[in-house]
C-alpha positions as CSV (number, residue, x, y, z in Angstrom):
1,M,-10.8,-6.1,31.7
2,N,-9.4,-9.4,31.3
3,Q,-5.9,-9.9,30.1
4,I,-6.2,-10.0,26.1
5,E,-8.2,-6.4,26.6
6,Q,-5.1,-5.1,28.8
7,F,-2.9,-6.5,26.6
8,Q,-4.7,-5.1,24.0
9,Q,-5.0,-1.3,25.8
10,E,-1.3,-1.4,26.6
11,C,-0.6,-1.5,22.9
12,L,-2.5,1.6,22.0
13,E,-0.8,3.1,24.9
14,R,2.1,2.6,23.6
15,I,1.4,3.7,20.2
16,K,0.2,6.8,20.8
17,A,2.8,7.4,22.8
18,N,5.3,6.7,20.1
19,K,4.4,10.5,18.4
20,K,5.6,12.0,21.6
21,N,9.1,10.6,21.4
22,D,10.9,12.7,19.3
23,S,14.1,10.4,20.4
24,L,12.4,7.3,18.5
25,I,11.1,9.3,15.5
26,S,14.0,10.6,14.4
27,A,15.7,7.5,14.7
28,A,13.3,6.1,12.3
29,K,13.3,9.0,10.4
30,S,17.2,8.7,10.1
31,F,17.0,4.9,9.5
32,I,14.5,5.4,6.2
33,K,16.8,8.0,5.1
34,E,19.7,6.3,5.0
35,S,18.5,3.0,4.2
36,T,16.4,4.6,0.8
37,L,19.8,4.7,-1.5
38,P,21.4,1.7,-0.5
39,K,17.7,0.0,-1.7
40,Y,17.5,-1.3,2.0
41,S,13.3,-2.8,0.5
42,Y,14.8,-4.8,-2.4
43,N,16.7,-7.4,-0.3
44,F,13.0,-9.2,0.8
45,T,10.9,-11.9,-0.7
46,W,7.8,-13.1,-0.4
47,L,7.4,-17.0,-0.9
48,G,10.1,-16.8,-3.8
49,R,9.5,-13.8,-5.0
50,P,11.5,-9.9,-4.1
51,I,8.7,-7.7,-2.4
52,I,9.9,-4.5,-2.5
53,Q,8.9,-3.4,0.8
54,Y,9.9,-2.6,4.4
55,P,8.9,-5.5,6.5
56,Q,7.0,-3.2,9.2
57,D,4.2,-2.2,6.0
58,M,4.1,-5.6,5.1
59,I,3.3,-6.2,8.8
60,A,0.7,-3.4,8.4
61,M,-0.7,-4.9,5.4
62,Q,-1.4,-7.9,6.7
63,E,-3.1,-6.7,10.1
64,I,-5.2,-4.5,7.7
65,I,-6.2,-7.3,5.5
66,W,-6.8,-9.2,8.3
67,Q,-8.7,-6.8,9.6
68,V,-10.8,-6.1,6.6
69,K,-11.0,-9.4,5.3
70,P,-11.5,-7.9,1.9
71,D,-12.9,-9.8,-0.8
72,L,-10.5,-7.9,-3.8
73,I,-7.6,-6.4,-3.2
74,I,-6.7,-4.0,-6.3
75,E,-2.3,-3.4,-6.8
76,T,-1.4,-0.6,-9.5
77,G,2.3,-1.5,-10.0
78,I,2.7,-5.3,-10.3
79,A,7.2,-5.3,-10.6
80,H,8.7,-8.6,-9.6
81,G,4.9,-9.6,-8.0
82,G,5.9,-10.1,-4.8
83,S,3.4,-8.0,-3.7
84,L,0.5,-9.6,-5.4
85,I,2.0,-12.9,-3.7
86,F,2.1,-11.5,-0.1
87,Y,-1.8,-10.3,-0.8
88,A,-2.9,-13.7,-2.5
89,S,-1.3,-15.6,0.1
90,M,-2.7,-13.8,3.2
91,L,-6.4,-14.4,1.2
92,E,-5.4,-18.0,0.7
93,L,-5.3,-17.8,4.9
94,L,-8.5,-16.3,5.3
95,G,-9.9,-19.1,3.3
96,N,-12.6,-17.0,1.5
97,N,-12.4,-16.6,-2.3
98,G,-10.9,-13.3,-2.6
99,Q,-9.7,-12.0,-5.6
100,V,-6.1,-9.8,-6.6
101,L,-5.6,-7.9,-8.9
102,G,-2.5,-6.5,-10.6
103,I,-2.3,-3.7,-12.7
104,D,1.1,-2.4,-14.3
105,I,2.0,-0.4,-17.5
106,D,5.0,-2.9,-18.4
107,I,4.6,-6.4,-16.9
108,R,8.2,-8.1,-17.8
109,E,8.0,-11.5,-19.4
110,H,10.1,-12.7,-16.8
111,N,8.3,-11.6,-13.7
112,R,5.1,-13.2,-15.5
113,V,6.1,-16.2,-15.7
114,K,7.5,-16.5,-12.0
115,I,4.1,-15.1,-11.2
116,E,1.8,-17.7,-13.1
117,K,4.1,-20.3,-12.4
118,H,3.5,-19.4,-8.1
119,P,1.3,-21.7,-6.3
120,M,-1.0,-18.5,-5.2
121,Y,-1.8,-17.4,-9.3
122,K,-4.5,-19.0,-8.3
123,R,-5.8,-16.0,-7.0
124,I,-4.0,-13.0,-8.9
125,T,-5.4,-11.7,-12.3
126,M,-3.1,-9.1,-13.5
127,I,-4.1,-6.6,-16.7
128,E,-1.1,-5.0,-18.8
129,G,-1.7,-0.9,-19.2
130,S,-1.7,2.4,-17.4
131,S,-3.3,2.3,-14.3
132,I,-5.1,5.3,-15.1
133,D,-6.0,4.2,-18.4
134,E,-10.2,4.5,-19.7
135,N,-10.2,0.9,-20.5
136,V,-7.9,-0.4,-18.0
137,V,-10.1,1.5,-15.4
138,Q,-13.4,0.2,-16.7
139,N,-11.9,-3.2,-16.5
140,V,-11.2,-2.9,-13.3
141,R,-14.7,-1.8,-12.0
142,D,-16.5,-4.5,-13.9
143,F,-13.6,-7.2,-11.7
144,A,-14.7,-5.4,-8.9
145,K,-18.7,-5.2,-9.4
146,D,-20.3,-6.8,-7.0
147,K,-17.7,-7.6,-4.2
148,K,-18.3,-6.5,-0.6
149,R,-14.8,-5.5,0.5
150,V,-12.8,-4.0,-1.5
151,L,-9.0,-3.2,-0.8
152,V,-6.2,-1.0,-3.0
153,A,-2.9,-0.3,-3.1
154,L,-1.4,2.3,-5.2
155,D,2.4,2.1,-6.1
156,S,3.4,2.6,-9.5
157,M,4.0,6.0,-11.1
158,H,5.2,8.2,-7.8
159,T,4.3,11.3,-9.6
160,H,1.4,13.9,-7.9
161,D,-0.3,14.2,-10.8
162,H,-0.2,10.3,-11.6
163,V,-1.1,9.0,-7.9
164,L,-3.9,12.2,-7.4
165,K,-5.4,10.7,-10.6
166,E,-5.6,7.0,-9.0
167,L,-6.8,8.1,-6.0
168,E,-10.0,10.1,-7.7
169,L,-9.8,6.7,-9.9
170,Y,-9.9,4.1,-7.4
171,S,-11.3,5.6,-4.1
172,P,-14.7,4.9,-5.6
173,L,-14.1,1.1,-5.1
174,V,-12.8,1.2,-1.8
175,T,-15.8,-0.2,0.7
176,K,-16.6,1.5,4.1
177,G,-14.1,0.0,7.0
178,S,-11.5,-0.7,4.2
179,Y,-8.4,1.3,2.6
180,I,-6.8,2.5,0.4
181,V,-3.1,2.9,0.8
182,V,-0.6,4.7,-1.2
183,F,2.4,3.9,-1.0
184,D,6.0,6.0,-1.0
185,T,4.5,9.4,0.6
186,I,7.7,9.1,2.5
187,I,9.2,10.6,-0.8
188,E,8.0,14.0,0.2
189,D,9.8,13.7,3.5
190,M,13.6,13.3,1.5
191,P,16.1,15.9,1.3
192,N,15.3,18.2,-2.2
193,N,16.8,16.5,-5.1
194,F,17.4,13.0,-3.6
195,F,15.9,11.1,-6.5
196,P,17.8,13.2,-9.0
197,D,17.1,10.6,-11.9
198,R,13.1,10.1,-11.1
199,P,10.6,12.3,-12.5
200,W,8.9,12.8,-8.8
201,G,10.6,14.8,-5.9
202,K,9.7,16.9,-3.1
203,G,6.8,18.7,-3.7
204,N,5.5,16.5,-6.5
205,N,4.5,12.6,-5.0
206,P,2.3,10.3,-3.4
207,K,1.8,12.5,-0.3
208,T,1.2,16.1,-2.3
209,A,-1.3,13.7,-4.1
210,V,-3.3,12.5,-0.9
211,W,-2.8,16.2,0.7
212,E,-4.8,17.5,-2.5
213,F,-7.1,14.7,-2.6
214,M,-8.2,14.7,1.1
215,K,-8.9,18.4,0.9
216,N,-12.4,17.1,-1.4
217,N,-13.0,13.7,-0.3
218,D,-14.9,13.3,3.0
219,R,-14.8,9.4,2.7
220,F,-11.6,9.1,3.7
221,E,-9.3,9.7,6.6
222,I,-5.7,9.5,7.2
223,D,-5.3,6.4,10.0
224,K,-2.2,7.9,11.7
225,K,-2.5,5.1,14.9
226,I,-0.3,2.8,11.5
227,E,2.0,5.1,11.4
228,N,2.5,5.9,15.1
229,K,2.7,1.4,15.1
230,L,5.3,1.0,12.6
231,L,7.3,4.8,12.7
232,I,9.8,3.1,10.2
233,T,7.4,2.9,6.9
234,V,7.5,4.7,3.4
235,A,3.9,5.5,3.8
236,P,3.4,7.8,6.1
237,D,0.1,9.8,5.7
238,G,-0.8,7.4,3.6
239,Y,-2.7,4.5,4.7
240,L,-6.2,6.1,4.4
241,I,-9.3,4.1,5.6
242,C,-12.9,4.5,4.3
243,I,-15.2,6.0,7.0
244,K,-18.5,6.1,5.0
């Protein structure tokens, strides 16, 4: 085993050990809980645009994109556009012709203007409409036609029914070896009534949708290695790798 292989093996062993480190896991869960209400994830930008993600999940997505080298990244939920810019910049670094397709039911004008003025916009297309609307989904399917490697990130409405429908509609577009990433599954791990002003909560959220989806779908597995690596993540059980 050469030095590079030895280093990689040591990384894998540390990640494997993490899932048995109760004190580390507890500290990570405590940080997630305590940092949610103060909107810790709202404090970060990517190339000038608010991204509203934990840095750990951004690093995980970077690793996935570098590994998969997708021709297309589909994201539901645009907000300020930071994730679109992030994904586009990763594709720019890959040097291929990869594109990013963003979908949102309400692309606010001030955000649209900033996104369209960004240097990475050359790789971005946006669709305004519900991610589960029949016409929107057909447009996405048309856009994804002939793409060899497709990656999907779900980060729009976080109710069980909506996310489950997204999983059913968008998972067929994901190619073997790539991922469909479901964000904010962490909602299930928060206390009851933690989101009193939202239509989602414990028992009704992206993680419950993932669990339901996985009962009847054998194309995907939950990649627990990513969760064990990150520990601090808004997507526990949310990194789904396509295995067939």
